[in-house]
Steps between C-alpha positions, in 0.01 A plus 500: 500500500542874456594537868793254461676709235592792733611250766726312255645839388583595862661166570707522176623848590599382851693199369684711239639717777656198665646379170660839422628630830793740498851376554634575847852536629584212734853589615793738470864496574572699711167423678261787559605689812834313533818645649790385272855566387519673163333260257661417168174381349121538538272202439128547433283181495137481395236229525473471120696620198487873435677748277693741720458845344682718755711484811642800691725510807448817701647644822268610780546850363376392155836497324546238231773239521641298211374152424615246242282391208227242547339262253206622296379142459215360707638327808402413854817622658741788406852565618626854464854613580582795726819622329608756762550432874210658683593711807312446823140622488145406408413399138180443314455275199203599285393255232241478214391185313251366250344159580395238241143624533626849377437666839757743629635466853719725705655471839795587718709367776773649718807391669769675715874470433697492829875476566460204734245228434400326825 
């Protein structure tokens, strides 16, 4: 009987990891690596509800670009306005979130603004 207690503990720990996995980003608009005309919005979608704690839009040189406000409420998808027209170039979106399991997540995606979209 004493041997079964450690085994039960290991199984419980393994199952708890499945139940509390981190939220993951499932899609973005513009899509990661896309060539697009200057976007008016960014959309970040996750596989479960998160609290978005930060979003930055940066040029390839690291300069910040303005973004509109986003909801501080937990949600699965966030739409953020891009108030100024972006000139052609490469842009990075860096985001931070807190999942329902209280774990922090970070990530980034990039897109390139072009004058002619093919």
